[in-house]
BAFI-3210 file (N, C-alpha, C; in Angstrom, 3 decimals, decimal comma, padded with zeros to 6 digits):
// residues 298
n [1|2|3|4|5|6|7|8|9|10|11|12|13|14|15|16|17|18|19|20|21|22|23|24|25|26|27|28|29|30|31|32|33|34|35|36|37|38|39|40|41|42|43|44|45|46|47|48|49|50|51|52|53|54|55|56|57|58|59|60|61|62|63|64|65|66|67|68|69|70|71|72|73|74|75|76|77|78|79|80|81|82|83|84|85|86|87|88|89|90|91|92|93|94|95|96|97|98|99|100|101|102|103|104|105|106|107|108|109|110|111|112|113|114|115|116|117|118|119|120|121|122|123|124|125|126|127|128|129|130|131|132|133|134|135|136|137|138|139|140|141|142|143|144|145|146|147|148|149|150|151|152|153|154|155|156|157|158|159|160|161|162|163|164|165|166|167|168|169|170|171|172|173|174|175|176|177|178|179|180|181|182|183|184|185|186|187|188|189|190|191|192|193|194|195|196|197|198|199|200|201|202|203|204|205|206|207|208|209|210|211|212|213|214|215|216|217|218|219|220|221|222|223|224|225|226|227|228|229|230|231|232|233|234|235|236|237|238|239|240|241|242|243|244|245|246|247|248|249|250|251|252|253|254|255|256|257|258|259|260|261|262|263|264|265|266|267|268|269|270|271|272|273|274|275|276|277|278|279|280|281|282|283|284|285|286|287|288|289|290|291|292|293|294|295|296|297|298]
n.u [-035,366|-033,237|-032,247|-033,260|-031,684|-032,884|-032,894|-031,776|-033,862|-032,732|-030,241|-030,657|-030,522|-031,880|-032,014|-029,485|-030,054|-030,187|-030,093|-028,809|-026,343|-022,841|-021,917|-020,312|-017,733|-018,699|-018,056|-018,847|-020,457|-023,082|-025,738|-025,228|-022,452|-021,670|-022,743|-021,275|-019,913|-016,984|-014,741|-012,554|-012,310|-014,972|-015,170|-013,601|-015,194|-017,486|-016,331|-015,905|-018,602|-019,304|-017,644|-018,674|-021,270|-020,697|-019,617|-021,894|-023,460|-021,773|-021,756|-024,418|-024,373|-022,534|-024,029|-026,443|-026,042|-023,693|-022,290|-021,038|-019,252|-016,631|-016,766|-018,509|-016,914|-015,015|-016,517|-017,192|-014,631|-013,756|-015,637|-014,758|-012,376|-013,470|-014,691|-012,402|-011,237|-013,121|-012,588|-010,030|-010,602|-012,172|-010,271|-008,778|-010,404|-011,003|-008,403|-007,555|-009,393|-008,716|-006,090|-006,298|-007,786|-010,574|-012,987|-016,351|-019,713|-021,452|-019,764|-019,023|-021,463|-022,173|-020,065|-020,625|-023,021|-022,148|-020,353|-022,114|-023,294|-021,050|-019,531|-021,328|-023,829|-022,812|-020,766|-022,493|-024,388|-022,636|-021,707|-024,173|-025,032|-023,036|-022,804|-024,865|-027,260|-030,506|-030,619|-028,249|-025,983|-026,066|-027,976|-028,401|-028,276|-030,504|-032,702|-031,783|-029,977|-030,549|-030,940|-028,427|-026,967|-028,412|-027,997|-025,279|-025,302|-026,925|-025,342|-023,186|-024,428|-025,279|-022,816|-021,612|-023,423|-023,095|-020,448|-020,684|-022,093|-020,312|-018,212|-019,274|-018,937|-020,370|-021,143|-020,087|-017,320|-017,770|-017,617|-017,261|-016,649|-014,372|-011,006|-009,886|-007,604|-007,256|-007,130|-008,021|-010,257|-013,529|-014,593|-014,570|-013,594|-015,845|-014,858|-012,647|-013,921|-015,495|-013,427|-012,221|-014,231|-014,505|-011,898|-011,658|-013,576|-012,225|-010,122|-011,637|-012,616|-010,354|-009,141|-009,711|-011,661|-013,924|-014,834|-013,985|-015,738|-017,983|-017,275|-017,292|-019,844|-020,275|-017,939|-018,500|-020,589|-019,162|-017,445|-019,376|-020,260|-017,906|-017,805|-019,733|-018,833|-017,006|-014,327|-011,193|-009,628|-006,705|-006,309|-004,436|-004,208|-002,174|-000,256|000,919|001,647|003,917|005,142|007,997|010,606|013,075|015,658|015,827|013,358|011,705|012,434|011,603|008,862|008,254|008,889|006,969|004,550|004,926|004,927|002,334|000,783|001,850|001,157|-001,670|-003,971|-004,306|-003,009|-004,254|-006,323|-004,877|-003,701|-005,938|-007,039|-004,966|-005,012|-007,539|-007,125|-004,993|-006,042|-007,993|-006,531|-004,783|-006,643|-007,575|-005,215|-004,827|-007,038|-006,381|-004,119|-005,134|-006,027|-008,219|-011,643|-012,344|-009,867|-008,828|-010,573|-009,964]
n.v [020,089|018,432|015,004|012,785|010,573|007,652|005,854|002,516|-000,031|-002,400|-001,712|-000,278|-000,234|-001,237|000,858|000,475|-001,446|-002,021|-004,740|-005,518|-004,427|-004,917|-007,292|-007,506|-009,854|-012,795|-013,979|-016,447|-019,039|-019,923|-020,396|-022,806|-023,148|-020,848|-021,418|-023,540|-025,868|-025,861|-028,056|-027,744|-024,831|-024,338|-026,134|-024,932|-022,676|-023,920|-024,865|-022,410|-021,656|-023,786|-023,422|-020,968|-021,729|-023,513|-021,649|-020,169|-022,174|-022,799|-020,364|-020,297|-022,530|-021,618|-019,630|-020,801|-023,474|-023,891|-024,695|-023,050|-019,893|-020,252|-022,453|-021,354|-019,289|-020,839|-022,001|-019,684|-018,795|-020,832|-020,418|-017,981|-018,747|-020,372|-018,485|-017,124|-019,250|-019,540|-017,180|-017,765|-019,846|-018,359|-016,641|-018,387|-019,630|-017,955|-017,491|-020,054|-020,564|-018,576|-019,328|-021,793|-021,038|-021,313|-019,852|-018,965|-017,736|-018,928|-019,741|-017,239|-016,121|-018,070|-017,757|-015,207|-015,714|-017,543|-015,852|-013,998|-015,474|-016,372|-014,040|-012,087|-012,862|-014,638|-013,099|-011,049|-012,401|-013,407|-011,061|-010,162|-012,142|-011,938|-009,209|-007,489|-008,626|-008,487|-009,619|-009,151|-007,332|-004,675|-002,050|-000,128|-001,368|-002,931|-002,128|-001,394|-003,244|-005,373|-003,914|-002,835|-005,156|-006,030|-003,917|-004,195|-006,715|-006,050|-004,129|-005,731|-007,513|-005,678|-004,675|-006,950|-007,471|-005,150|-005,478|-007,662|-006,436|-004,418|-005,910|-007,399|-009,146|-008,506|-005,915|-002,734|-000,978|001,886|005,363|005,756|007,666|007,344|006,976|004,536|001,887|-000,403|-003,041|-002,770|-003,158|-001,846|-000,207|-001,610|-004,966|-007,707|-010,143|-009,078|-007,268|-009,011|-010,516|-008,555|-007,962|-010,528|-011,007|-008,958|-009,786|-012,022|-010,844|-009,676|-011,937|-013,048|-011,202|-009,129|-006,782|-004,787|-002,191|-001,947|-003,583|-002,005|-000,314|-001,804|-002,123|000,572|000,567|-001,581|-000,562|001,405|-000,205|-001,447|000,753|001,330|-000,834|-000,285|002,041|004,271|003,966|002,922|-000,255|-002,257|-005,247|-007,210|-008,891|-009,011|-010,521|-013,619|-017,034|-016,531|-014,391|-012,840|-012,164|-010,437|-011,983|-011,050|-009,843|-012,042|-013,548|-011,769|-011,851|-014,510|-014,447|-012,621|-014,000|-016,117|-014,715|-013,822|-016,123|-016,891|-014,914|-015,009|-014,208|-011,458|-010,560|-010,969|-009,118|-006,725|-006,929|-006,834|-004,345|-002,644|-002,987|-001,868|000,790|001,508|001,535|003,551|005,840|006,125|006,766|009,273|010,747|010,695|012,167|014,614|015,329|015,500|017,698|020,591|020,431|022,428|023,321|021,001|020,681|022,688]
n.w [-071,257|-069,106|-069,265|-066,710|-064,593|-063,518|-060,493|-060,217|-059,111|-058,285|-057,425|-055,142|-051,594|-048,492|-045,574|-043,077|-040,243|-036,616|-036,308|-038,605|-038,296|-037,717|-035,270|-032,079|-031,324|-029,574|-026,277|-025,408|-027,151|-026,727|-024,279|-023,057|-023,148|-021,734|-019,243|-018,335|-016,028|-014,554|-012,989|-011,008|-010,380|-009,482|-007,402|-005,448|-005,054|-004,060|-001,716|-000,444|000,034|001,693|003,984|004,819|005,504|007,619|009,410|010,101|011,354|013,515|014,878|015,758|017,432|019,307|020,495|021,443|022,190|023,606|026,778|028,619|028,970|028,086|026,348|024,469|023,475|022,218|020,132|018,637|017,977|016,268|014,273|013,276|011,985|010,071|008,423|007,543|006,186|004,146|002,801|001,822|000,009|-001,768|-002,800|-004,290|-006,204|-008,432|-009,411|-010,107|-012,138|-014,047|-014,518|-015,798|-017,957|-017,795|-017,366|-016,650|-017,029|-015,258|-013,134|-012,168|-011,210|-009,343|-007,552|-006,472|-005,128|-003,181|-001,842|-000,711|001,314|002,880|003,391|003,900|005,277|007,316|008,860|009,734|011,346|013,271|014,576|015,471|017,296|019,221|020,059|019,123|019,782|021,276|023,830|025,080|027,283|026,505|026,402|024,410|021,959|021,780|020,338|017,804|016,973|015,200|012,893|012,302|011,738|009,488|007,672|007,162|005,871|003,676|002,326|001,625|-000,180|-002,174|-003,003|-004,147|-006,225|-007,747|-008,520|-010,271|-012,328|-013,199|-014,145|-016,168|-019,138|-021,428|-021,303|-022,155|-020,716|-018,610|-017,588|-014,262|-012,504|-010,893|-009,713|-010,042|-010,815|-013,608|-012,546|-009,979|-007,171|-006,904|-004,279|-000,951|-000,922|-000,404|000,878|002,293|003,964|005,524|006,646|008,224|010,147|011,316|012,291|014,177|015,977|016,858|018,288|020,304|021,609|022,739|024,353|027,161|026,524|027,056|026,479|023,887|022,523|022,274|020,260|017,981|016,540|015,325|013,757|012,147|010,613|009,240|007,713|006,157|004,643|003,237|001,521|-000,452|-001,466|-003,727|-003,493|-004,535|-004,163|-003,885|-005,823|-006,155|-008,318|-010,091|-008,947|-009,445|-010,504|-011,904|-010,781|-009,443|-007,035|-005,035|-002,994|-000,311|000,015|-000,236|002,021|004,003|003,522|004,191|006,919|007,736|007,262|009,039|011,496|011,382|011,859|014,272|016,109|016,051|017,369|017,281|015,022|012,527|012,585|012,573|010,046|008,255|008,946|008,218|005,460|004,862|005,740|004,097|001,440|001,782|002,618|000,446|-001,514|-000,606|-000,857|-003,631|-004,451|-003,343|-004,784|-007,315|-010,019|-009,871|-011,045|-012,897|-013,839|-014,984|-017,088|-018,821]
ca.u [-035,233|-032,244|-032,731|-033,008|-031,299|-033,666|-032,117|-032,164|-034,334|-031,868|-029,070|-031,034|-030,443|-032,591|-031,114|-028,947|-030,685|-029,355|-029,915|-027,866|-025,036|-021,919|-021,943|-019,031|-017,581|-019,195|-017,104|-019,396|-021,334|-024,469|-025,906|-024,622|-021,029|-021,534|-023,116|-020,508|-019,396|-015,632|-014,680|-011,641|-012,711|-016,234|-014,946|-013,167|-016,366|-018,295|-015,654|-016,243|-019,966|-019,295|-017,075|-019,630|-022,357|-020,187|-019,490|-023,231|-023,836|-020,960|-022,252|-025,650|-023,967|-021,915|-025,040|-027,559|-025,702|-022,549|-022,651|-020,468|-018,627|-015,417|-017,163|-019,055|-015,781|-014,402|-017,345|-017,065|-013,280|-013,749|-016,416|-013,877|-011,465|-014,267|-014,835|-011,102|-011,087|-013,937|-011,844|-008,945|-011,210|-012,602|-009,089|-008,200|-011,264|-010,796|-007,061|-007,529|-010,148|-007,924|-004,885|-006,638|-008,641|-011,862|-013,938|-017,709|-020,671|-021,973|-018,826|-019,071|-022,688|-022,058|-019,130|-021,298|-023,976|-021,367|-019,815|-023,189|-023,463|-019,835|-018,985|-022,421|-024,685|-022,048|-020,266|-023,605|-024,904|-021,617|-021,770|-025,481|-025,072|-022,070|-022,923|-026,078|-028,433|-031,250|-030,441|-026,952|-026,020|-025,935|-029,360|-028,484|-028,401|-031,707|-033,660|-031,200|-028,984|-030,930|-030,794|-026,999|-026,603|-029,013|-027,332|-024,031|-025,658|-027,425|-024,214|-022,412|-025,159|-025,229|-021,448|-021,395|-024,227|-022,445|-019,248|-021,094|-022,466|-019,134|-017,316|-020,004|-018,203|-021,238|-021,430|-018,855|-016,988|-018,153|-016,976|-017,995|-016,189|-013,401|-009,624|-009,424|-006,835|-008,032|-007,174|-008,488|-011,649|-014,255|-015,169|-013,898|-014,090|-016,619|-014,027|-011,842|-014,827|-015,824|-012,218|-012,017|-015,201|-014,186|-010,643|-011,920|-014,246|-011,167|-009,470|-012,586|-012,743|-009,104|-008,682|-010,801|-011,812|-015,358|-015,085|-013,744|-016,938|-018,930|-016,827|-017,436|-020,991|-019,994|-016,930|-019,173|-021,297|-018,140|-017,027|-020,481|-020,234|-016,742|-018,090|-020,535|-018,237|-016,233|-012,912|-010,514|-008,764|-005,887|-006,797|-003,268|-004,350|-000,915|000,580|000,544|002,712|005,102|005,689|009,266|011,063|014,443|015,799|015,520|011,912|011,103|012,651|010,724|007,502|008,130|008,860|005,678|003,533|005,157|004,442|000,880|000,219|002,351|000,360|-002,934|-005,073|-004,525|-002,293|-005,185|-007,032|-003,954|-003,529|-007,122|-007,183|-003,960|-005,520|-008,610|-006,532|-004,139|-006,874|-008,679|-005,556|-004,323|-007,719|-007,553|-004,024|-005,072|-007,978|-005,691|-003,199|-005,845|-006,334|-009,642|-012,419|-012,320|-008,554|-008,651|-011,420|-009,314]
ca.v [019,585|017,351|013,690|012,389|009,171|007,028|004,816|001,129|-000,634|-003,494|-001,167|000,360|-001,096|-000,670|001,409|-000,512|-001,457|-002,562|-006,165|-005,721|-003,901|-005,977|-007,547|-007,810|-011,299|-013,271|-014,777|-017,800|-019,190|-020,111|-020,491|-024,052|-022,891|-019,845|-022,027|-024,763|-025,990|-026,397|-028,743|-027,205|-023,520|-024,382|-026,834|-023,917|-021,862|-024,735|-024,821|-021,105|-021,740|-024,758|-022,793|-019,970|-022,462|-023,972|-020,493|-019,852|-023,233|-022,670|-019,195|-020,715|-023,412|-020,804|-018,816|-021,524|-024,836|-023,896|-024,821|-021,938|-018,866|-020,779|-023,259|-020,439|-018,615|-021,804|-022,098|-018,462|-018,761|-021,717|-019,758|-016,970|-019,408|-020,826|-017,333|-016,923|-020,330|-019,185|-016,170|-018,421|-020,518|-017,333|-016,114|-019,399|-020,092|-017,126|-017,678|-021,355|-020,439|-017,807|-020,073|-022,830|-020,520|-021,991|-018,928|-019,059|-016,889|-019,692|-019,640|-015,875|-015,960|-018,983|-017,142|-014,114|-016,295|-018,067|-014,709|-013,394|-016,290|-016,447|-012,731|-011,189|-013,407|-015,212|-012,062|-010,316|-013,228|-013,472|-009,821|-010,065|-013,031|-011,532|-007,830|-006,782|-009,366|-007,776|-010,247|-008,800|-006,306|-003,338|-001,610|000,704|-002,213|-003,757|-001,666|-001,195|-004,270|-006,097|-003,013|-002,743|-006,396|-006,085|-002,946|-004,813|-007,745|-005,365|-003,533|-006,824|-007,968|-004,640|-004,598|-008,107|-007,283|-004,107|-006,069|-008,459|-005,529|-003,717|-006,859|-008,183|-009,037|-008,040|-004,502|-001,949|-000,196|003,289|006,251|005,725|008,741|006,857|006,931|003,167|001,261|-001,488|-004,247|-002,458|-003,358|-000,619|-000,442|-002,642|-006,305|-008,374|-011,010|-008,275|-006,739|-010,105|-010,842|-007,530|-008,193|-011,786|-010,882|-008,123|-010,679|-012,862|-010,028|-009,511|-013,203|-013,424|-010,141|-008,547|-005,407|-004,506|-000,930|-002,188|-004,189|-000,939|000,345|-002,689|-001,812|001,686|000,152|-002,459|000,319|002,018|-001,232|-001,607|001,893|001,195|-001,828|000,298|003,306|004,266|003,975|001,757|-001,076|-003,144|-006,621|-008,099|-009,862|-009,104|-011,522|-014,941|-018,029|-016,029|-013,248|-013,134|-011,101|-010,595|-012,917|-010,420|-009,642|-013,349|-013,891|-010,911|-012,349|-015,729|-014,029|-011,979|-015,050|-016,827|-013,862|-013,765|-017,294|-016,977|-013,984|-015,051|-013,620|-010,062|-010,203|-010,907|-007,839|-005,683|-007,071|-006,351|-002,911|-001,973|-002,995|-000,868|002,119|001,740|001,958|004,806|006,933|006,313|007,456|010,681|011,392|010,903|013,283|015,850|015,658|015,702|019,101|020,895|020,075|023,522|023,375|019,829|020,821|023,629]
ca.w [-069,889|-069,160|-068,862|-065,325|-064,438|-062,449|-059,795|-060,457|-057,856|-057,842|-056,744|-053,878|-050,418|-047,345|-044,557|-042,138|-038,928|-035,543|-036,510|-039,691|-037,931|-037,273|-033,836|-031,470|-031,112|-028,291|-025,523|-025,370|-028,307|-026,311|-022,828|-022,578|-022,917|-020,668|-017,978|-018,108|-014,671|-014,521|-011,696|-010,002|-009,854|-008,755|-006,141|-004,486|-004,728|-003,156|-000,419|000,116|000,554|002,781|005,172|005,289|006,169|008,908|010,302|010,613|012,294|014,730|015,626|016,434|018,525|020,343|021,166|022,045|022,589|024,514|028,190|029,378|028,142|027,466|025,197|023,468|022,838|021,313|018,925|017,847|017,427|015,105|013,223|012,664|011,053|008,926|007,524|006,903|005,215|002,988|002,051|001,088|-001,152|-002,713|-003,483|-005,167|-007,301|-009,618|-009,940|-010,774|-013,388|-015,019|-014,848|-016,760|-019,025|-017,647|-016,772|-017,191|-016,337|-014,134|-012,027|-011,627|-010,430|-008,212|-006,614|-005,777|-004,182|-002,062|-001,092|000,083|002,522|003,698|003,744|004,257|006,330|008,433|009,776|010,345|012,434|014,322|015,336|016,119|018,454|020,240|020,550|018,714|020,229|022,329|025,136|025,650|028,326|025,945|026,101|023,213|020,779|021,834|019,347|016,469|016,663|013,987|011,751|011,979|011,060|008,155|006,797|006,704|004,896|002,481|001,594|001,027|-001,359|-003,203|-003,516|-005,015|-007,435|-008,543|-009,107|-011,428|-013,415|-013,703|-014,815|-017,152|-020,420|-022,503|-021,087|-022,325|-019,517|-018,648|-016,621|-012,996|-011,647|-009,927|-010,182|-009,867|-011,871|-014,225|-011,724|-008,633|-006,777|-006,626|-002,974|-000,159|-001,286|000,646|001,714|003,197|004,976|006,440|007,394|009,244|011,216|011,994|013,034|015,341|016,929|017,423|019,315|021,404|022,337|023,395|025,239|027,937|026,045|027,062|025,788|022,466|021,940|021,944|019,035|016,829|015,669|014,402|012,790|011,191|009,676|008,380|006,765|005,213|003,718|002,367|000,482|-001,531|-001,866|-004,963|-003,143|-005,130|-003,320|-004,732|-005,928|-006,195|-009,401|-010,819|-008,281|-009,926|-010,417|-012,592|-010,044|-008,781|-006,155|-004,563|-001,886|000,976|000,074|-000,002|003,435|004,799|003,359|004,991|008,329|007,976|007,349|010,293|012,585|011,277|012,515|015,643|016,919|015,328|018,134|016,892|013,792|011,395|012,676|012,120|008,605|007,549|009,187|007,399|004,086|004,772|005,844|002,927|000,319|002,085|002,623|-000,935|-002,235|-000,202|-001,429|-005,064|-004,599|-002,998|-005,858|-008,574|-010,286|-009,795|-012,238|-013,873|-014,468|-015,843|-018,267|-019,721]
c.u [-034,293|-032,840|-032,360|-032,709|-032,048|-032,843|-032,667|-032,641|-033,428|-030,656|-029,409|-031,019|-031,213|-031,604|-030,705|-029,625|-029,728|-029,111|-028,903|-026,459|-024,135|-021,909|-020,537|-018,923|-018,011|-018,133|-017,546|-020,432|-022,795|-024,517|-025,300|-023,148|-020,821|-021,852|-022,374|-019,881|-018,023|-015,317|-013,817|-012,051|-013,983|-016,153|-014,475|-014,337|-017,308|-017,665|-015,883|-017,625|-020,041|-018,757|-018,009|-020,795|-021,918|-020,054|-020,836|-023,664|-023,063|-021,342|-023,530|-025,323|-023,337|-022,921|-026,023|-027,202|-024,591|-023,000|-022,129|-019,798|-017,377|-015,754|-017,747|-017,940|-015,071|-015,182|-017,160|-015,662|-013,171|-014,552|-015,598|-012,961|-012,213|-014,456|-013,523|-010,819|-011,914|-013,246|-010,693|-009,484|-011,642|-011,421|-008,539|-009,081|-011,065|-009,428|-006,938|-008,264|-009,347|-006,680|-005,163|-007,483|-010,029|-012,860|-015,307|-018,613|-021,287|-021,059|-018,849|-020,300|-022,671|-021,152|-019,806|-022,321|-023,246|-020,817|-020,886|-023,409|-022,249|-019,366|-020,063|-023,203|-023,895|-021,463|-021,384|-024,196|-023,911|-021,652|-023,098|-025,524|-024,154|-022,394|-024,294|-027,359|-029,164|-031,068|-029,102|-027,104|-025,892|-027,316|-029,475|-028,756|-029,680|-032,721|-033,088|-030,181|-029,288|-030,731|-029,330|-026,548|-027,165|-028,347|-026,003|-024,318|-026,133|-026,284|-023,342|-023,103|-025,112|-023,837|-021,154|-022,199|-023,600|-021,184|-019,601|-021,478|-021,229|-018,204|-018,034|-019,328|-019,049|-021,597|-020,143|-018,587|-017,363|-017,416|-017,820|-017,466|-015,201|-012,025|-009,035|-008,617|-007,630|-008,166|-007,702|-009,932|-012,283|-015,048|-014,435|-014,445|-014,799|-015,780|-013,168|-012,711|-015,168|-014,610|-011,931|-012,956|-014,833|-012,916|-010,798|-012,684|-013,226|-010,399|-010,372|-012,700|-011,510|-008,570|-009,896|-010,920|-013,296|-015,680|-014,925|-014,975|-017,982|-018,550|-017,045|-018,663|-020,785|-018,948|-017,535|-019,958|-020,326|-017,665|-018,116|-020,490|-019,057|-016,996|-018,837|-019,993|-017,527|-014,735|-012,235|-009,609|-007,981|-006,398|-005,668|-003,419|-003,058|000,041|000,091|001,740|004,000|005,754|006,964|009,687|012,498|014,474|015,404|014,030|011,191|011,258|011,759|009,279|007,274|008,061|007,524|004,570|003,691|004,654|002,922|000,235|000,691|001,536|-001,052|-004,071|-005,346|-003,868|-003,227|-005,951|-006,146|-003,807|-004,723|-007,310|-006,160|-004,422|-006,612|-008,034|-005,677|-004,962|-007,529|-007,720|-005,038|-005,373|-007,739|-006,356|-004,192|-006,032|-007,310|-004,761|-003,899|-006,152|-007,834|-010,340|-012,334|-010,978|-008,360|-009,482|-010,811|-008,014]
c.v [018,396|016,051|013,405|010,897|008,601|005,935|003,440|000,517|-001,735|-002,988|-000,552|-000,661|-000,456|-000,128|000,346|-000,367|-002,029|-004,051|-006,455|-005,260|-005,034|-006,089|-007,862|-009,322|-011,688|-014,124|-016,234|-017,926|-019,381|-020,246|-021,765|-023,862|-021,890|-020,436|-023,291|-024,738|-026,652|-026,867|-028,000|-025,815|-023,580|-025,231|-025,865|-023,006|-022,618|-024,808|-023,505|-021,136|-022,689|-024,132|-021,700|-020,602|-022,967|-022,814|-020,121|-020,881|-023,088|-021,430|-019,538|-021,624|-022,616|-019,993|-019,657|-022,926|-024,868|-023,905|-023,665|-020,973|-019,383|-021,620|-022,388|-019,717|-019,554|-021,952|-020,872|-018,336|-019,650|-021,108|-018,678|-017,620|-020,031|-019,691|-017,039|-018,024|-020,092|-018,126|-016,757|-019,143|-019,509|-016,748|-017,096|-019,740|-019,282|-017,329|-019,016|-021,282|-019,685|-018,565|-021,132|-022,349|-021,118|-021,085|-019,086|-018,118|-017,614|-019,570|-018,278|-015,672|-016,854|-018,400|-016,025|-014,641|-016,836|-016,934|-014,052|-014,159|-016,171|-015,089|-011,696|-011,700|-013,896|-014,141|-011,288|-011,103|-013,320|-012,232|-009,702|-010,919|-012,556|-010,180|-007,228|-007,453|-008,584|-008,377|-009,913|-007,691|-004,891|-002,836|-000,827|-000,134|-003,036|-003,377|-001,605|-002,261|-005,013|-005,246|-002,897|-003,995|-006,474|-005,107|-003,494|-005,854|-007,109|-004,790|-004,602|-007,333|-006,968|-004,560|-005,752|-007,985|-006,223|-004,642|-006,896|-007,577|-004,885|-004,642|-007,737|-008,042|-008,513|-006,557|-003,717|-001,131|001,259|004,076|006,277|006,751|008,321|006,834|005,536|002,707|000,087|-002,720|-004,002|-002,889|-002,004|-000,820|-001,565|-004,011|-006,964|-009,342|-010,235|-007,674|-007,808|-010,499|-009,829|-007,748|-009,442|-011,660|-009,972|-008,904|-011,581|-012,109|-009,897|-010,780|-013,545|-012,376|-009,515|-007,065|-005,075|-003,227|-001,108|-002,771|-003,144|-000,219|-000,515|-002,382|-000,582|001,334|-000,759|-001,640|001,019|001,033|-001,452|-000,473|001,787|000,185|-001,223|001,637|003,156|004,311|002,745|001,054|-002,037|-004,580|-007,650|-009,182|-010,016|-010,110|-012,902|-015,877|-017,555|-014,855|-013,656|-011,937|-011,380|-011,465|-012,286|-010,154|-010,956|-013,774|-013,051|-011,375|-013,607|-015,380|-013,380|-013,014|-015,838|-016,023|-013,776|-014,940|-017,439|-016,098|-013,869|-014,373|-012,170|-009,687|-010,120|-009,580|-006,700|-005,726|-006,489|-004,847|-002,106|-001,918|-001,944|000,541|002,483|002,237|003,309|005,992|007,198|007,043|008,940|011,412|011,636|012,060|014,612|016,300|015,961|017,167|019,348|020,622|021,145|023,566|022,201|019,927|021,751|023,074]
c.w [-069,917|-068,687|-067,412|-065,275|-063,253|-061,775|-060,082|-059,153|-057,356|-057,077|-055,393|-052,756|-049,273|-046,327|-043,546|-040,780|-037,900|-035,744|-037,614|-039,343|-037,460|-035,756|-033,347|-031,250|-029,697|-027,609|-025,428|-026,480|-027,928|-024,795|-022,258|-022,263|-021,789|-019,300|-017,653|-016,712|-014,740|-013,105|-010,680|-009,503|-009,022|-007,488|-005,064|-004,097|-003,803|-001,765|000,298|000,761|001,745|004,066|005,713|006,024|007,535|009,904|010,905|011,656|013,599|015,534|016,384|017,617|019,660|021,140|021,980|022,561|023,626|025,967|029,028|028,415|027,428|026,236|024,082|022,730|021,871|020,020|018,040|017,242|016,191|013,954|012,522|011,635|009,882|007,926|006,814|005,884|003,967|002,139|001,257|-000,146|-002,204|-003,473|-004,503|-006,353|-008,578|-010,249|-010,667|-012,106|-014,445|-015,451|-015,901|-017,910|-018,988|-016,915|-017,435|-016,408|-015,149|-012,917|-011,362|-010,755|-009,193|-007,136|-005,824|-004,766|-002,958|-001,199|-000,226|001,374|003,436|004,199|004,043|005,442|007,539|009,363|010,460|011,510|013,585|015,196|016,076|017,383|019,572|020,867|020,283|019,189|021,321|023,724|025,780|026,672|027,808|025,545|024,797|021,966|020,763|020,767|017,937|016,103|015,382|012,742|011,332|011,242|009,658|007,201|006,297|005,624|003,588|001,662|000,951|-000,239|-002,491|-003,820|-004,479|-006,316|-008,333|-009,216|-010,342|-012,611|-014,034|-014,482|-015,829|-018,519|-021,564|-022,365|-021,254|-021,077|-019,698|-017,581|-015,354|-012,014|-010,596|-010,557|-010,061|-011,072|-012,431|-013,346|-010,314|-008,429|-006,514|-005,343|-002,262|-000,541|-000,100|001,472|002,708|004,306|006,009|007,270|008,485|010,426|012,010|012,831|014,254|016,408|017,600|018,508|020,537|022,245|023,148|024,355|025,920|027,595|025,932|026,299|024,285|021,783|021,574|020,645|017,800|015,973|014,790|013,348|011,740|010,166|008,728|007,321|005,715|004,193|002,758|001,253|-000,702|-001,987|-003,204|-004,699|-003,744|-004,119|-004,204|-004,689|-005,894|-007,266|-010,196|-010,190|-008,703|-009,818|-011,080|-011,854|-009,313|-007,956|-005,742|-003,310|-000,556|001,113|000,338|001,456|004,328|004,704|004,188|006,474|008,682|008,124|008,641|011,490|012,586|012,005|013,958|016,589|016,338|016,069|017,751|015,564|012,590|011,399|012,187|010,602|007,845|007,747|008,384|005,946|003,898|004,793|004,646|001,750|000,557|002,026|001,209|-001,762|-001,885|-000,799|-002,920|-005,300|-004,290|-004,114|-007,171|-008,788|-010,171|-011,125|-013,301|-014,601|-015,415|-017,117|-019,295|-020,155]
res [m|p|d|q|v|m|p|d|p|a|d|s|k|p|p|e|t|e|q|d|a|p|k|e|p|q|l|w|k|d|t|t|e|a|g|r|i|y|i|l|p|n|l|f|t|a|g|n|l|f|f|g|f|l|a|i|i|w|c|i|r|g|k|y|v|a|a|d|e|a|q|a|a|g|f|f|t|e|a|v|f|f|i|l|g|a|g|l|c|d|a|l|d|g|r|v|a|r|l|g|g|r|e|s|l|f|g|k|e|f|d|s|i|a|d|t|v|s|f|g|l|a|p|a|l|m|m|f|f|l|i|l|d|p|t|t|g|y|p|f|f|r|q|i|g|w|l|i|g|f|l|y|l|l|c|a|g|v|r|l|a|r|f|n|v|l|t|n|p|y|i|p|p|g|d|i|g|s|s|a|k|p|d|d|f|l|g|l|p|a|p|m|a|a|g|t|v|a|s|l|v|l|v|l|l|n|f|d|l|k|v|f|s|l|l|l|p|p|l|m|l|l|i|a|w|l|m|v|s|l|i|p|y|p|s|f|k|h|v|d|w|q|t|h|t|q|m|r|h|f|i|a|l|v|a|f|v|a|a|l|f|l|f|w|r|f|s|f|a|i|l|f|l|v|y|i|g|w|g|f|i|a|h|l|m|r|r|k|k|a|p|p|a|e|e|s|a|t]
***
């Protein structure tokens, strides 16, 4: 019988476990570093929250403090610009953080909380006080007005929570069944949704469009659905301080911005509606051009 070579116990190693497996490098070494509060980015986020809070206060003043319709319209108009100001702060906080390399998990969570107030609660209250309130002259909304406002707020919160999950640096990206580009937003961004609602309210306050006011609640539900949809929308993150363009394009951009402020009563609504339609139509065209599932599998 041939000799059997017995394994040396010193050479034997226990099977590798999950704890022994090599770990991916961490972006932050501990919770102190991940929760660090960088001044400039978080100041813009605080400004976002501040403008959202002012928008809510001004909507309440327009509903319950204003002496007449003209004063109420003034309060609501200022509330619209507070929401747009919150959107400007939201656009700047992330860019300032990336520009200085000062991103933190705290800033990301703080931004989502501020967005829920400024782009979820504030537009919902604005629409509720103007159109969905049971005391208005629209009997149809007396029973479901509160539900429409809440559904918008719910979709805004869900959209922001989903964004935090999809962009979590500790979770590997997965296939979510969308044709979105790496820099695209998945679903209509909450600031754009709030800007659309606010700018449509601005049109309603400046023009005598009674029939148009009846279309706003269904449109608000459509906007809410777009926020939680899988439709990709451009983020324009590629536009930064290093972006350059030709002279004629720069002049056209300056003229566009000037026209935006010159015809502010309706130009903001057109801008936001074009953005919504652009993303939706581009998504439909991509789906139409995409090969069927059976052909792509072969």
